[in-house]
C-alpha positions as CSV (number, residue, x, y, z in Angstrom):
1,M,95.0,110.4,97.5
2,A,93.2,112.9,100.2
3,V,90.5,115.7,100.0
4,S,91.3,119.0,99.8
5,A,89.3,122.6,100.1
6,S,88.6,124.1,96.7
7,Q,86.6,126.9,95.1
8,Y,83.9,123.5,94.0
9,G,83.9,122.7,97.7
10,R,85.9,119.5,98.9
11,I,87.6,117.1,96.4
12,L,89.8,114.9,95.5
13,I,93.2,115.1,95.2
14,D,96.2,112.9,94.8
15,G,99.7,112.9,97.1
16,R,100.9,115.4,95.5
17,H,98.1,118.1,96.1
18,R,96.8,117.6,92.1
19,T,93.5,117.9,91.6
20,L,91.2,114.6,90.2
21,Y,88.7,114.3,87.7
22,V,86.5,111.7,86.4
23,F,85.2,111.2,83.2
24,T,81.3,111.0,82.2
25,R,82.2,108.2,79.3
26,D,83.7,105.9,81.7
27,H,81.6,102.7,83.0
28,R,83.4,101.1,85.8
29,A,86.0,100.9,83.3
30,S,88.2,103.6,81.2
31,A,87.3,105.4,77.5
32,C,90.2,107.4,77.3
33,Y,92.9,106.0,76.2
34,G,95.3,107.4,73.1
35,A,95.0,111.4,72.9
36,C,92.5,111.5,75.6
37,A,95.3,109.4,78.0
38,A,97.6,112.3,76.6
39,V,95.7,115.2,77.8
40,W,93.9,113.4,80.7
41,P,96.3,111.5,82.1
42,P,95.1,107.9,84.2
43,Y,95.6,108.0,87.7
44,F,97.9,104.9,87.7
45,T,99.0,102.9,91.3
46,G,102.1,100.5,91.4
47,G,100.0,99.1,94.6
48,P,96.8,98.5,96.9
49,P,95.5,102.4,97.2
50,V,95.9,104.3,100.3
51,A,93.3,106.7,101.6
52,G,94.0,109.8,103.1
53,S,92.5,112.6,105.3
54,G,89.0,112.7,104.5
55,V,88.9,109.5,101.9
56,N,86.2,107.0,102.5
57,A,89.0,103.8,102.1
58,S,85.2,101.6,100.9
59,L,85.0,103.7,97.8
60,L,88.9,103.2,96.7
61,G,89.1,100.5,94.2
62,T,91.4,99.7,91.0
63,F,91.2,97.7,87.1
64,R,93.6,97.2,84.9
65,R,93.2,98.9,81.7
66,R,93.3,97.4,78.6
67,D,97.1,98.6,78.4
68,N,97.7,96.5,81.3
69,K,98.3,99.4,83.6
70,V,96.2,99.5,86.6
71,Q,94.1,102.7,87.1
72,L,92.8,104.1,90.4
73,T,89.2,104.6,90.9
74,Y,86.8,105.8,93.5
75,A,83.4,104.8,93.8
76,G,83.7,103.0,90.6
77,Q,85.1,106.0,88.4
78,P,88.4,105.8,87.2
79,L,90.3,108.9,87.6
80,Y,92.9,111.2,85.8
81,F,94.6,114.2,86.0
82,Y,94.6,117.1,83.3
83,T,97.8,118.1,82.0
84,G,96.6,122.2,82.4
85,D,97.2,122.2,85.7
86,P,100.9,122.6,85.9
87,R,100.4,123.4,89.9
88,P,99.2,121.6,92.9
89,G,96.2,122.8,93.9
90,D,95.4,124.2,89.7
91,I,91.7,123.3,88.6
92,N,92.0,124.3,85.2
93,C,89.3,122.1,83.2
94,Q,86.0,121.8,85.7
95,A,83.2,120.8,84.0
96,F,84.6,120.9,80.2
97,P,83.1,118.7,77.1
98,D,86.7,117.1,75.5
99,F,86.9,113.7,74.1
100,G,82.9,113.2,73.5
101,G,82.3,113.4,77.5
102,D,82.6,116.0,80.4
103,W,85.3,116.2,83.1
104,F,84.4,117.4,86.5
105,V,86.1,117.2,89.7
106,V,84.7,114.7,92.4
107,S,83.9,115.3,95.7
108,P,84.7,112.9,98.6
109,T,81.9,110.9,98.7
110,G,82.5,110.0,94.7
111,H,79.9,112.3,93.1
112,R,80.6,114.6,90.8
113,I,80.8,118.1,91.2
114,M,78.3,119.9,88.9
115,S,79.6,123.5,89.3
116,P,80.6,125.4,86.7
117,A,83.9,126.1,85.7
118,E,85.0,129.3,87.0
119,A,85.7,132.6,84.7
120,G,89.7,132.4,83.7
121,S,89.7,129.0,83.3
122,T,92.5,127.7,80.5
123,C,90.7,124.7,79.7
124,Q,90.8,124.2,75.8
125,S,89.2,121.7,73.8
126,R,91.0,118.7,71.9
127,A,90.2,120.8,68.6
128,A,92.2,123.5,69.9
129,R,95.2,122.2,70.9
């Protein structure tokens, strides 16, 4: 995991430069399974989390999901990708309500970035899929 500059400021990305999101329905464990996880895939890990450039290693963590997979967390928040971000660096679903909560990119301090989506966002609600 690393930090990258974006139109929303500095945000967390994975090692392939894919944008990471947090979900407001999560409370130290994931509330995103089934159809939700198909659209917002969890950031799984096969080993200990590694802090890259700009990442605070003390904020990295993991938890075991009820499907027994290990999901990465940052500042206690489970991390996800968005399937509508096809290219590295894409942010197509910022500050968007979906699956009963809101989805936000996350800062290196672990806070949700509350900036609204920019014009041209390609995010679609679950009902539109």
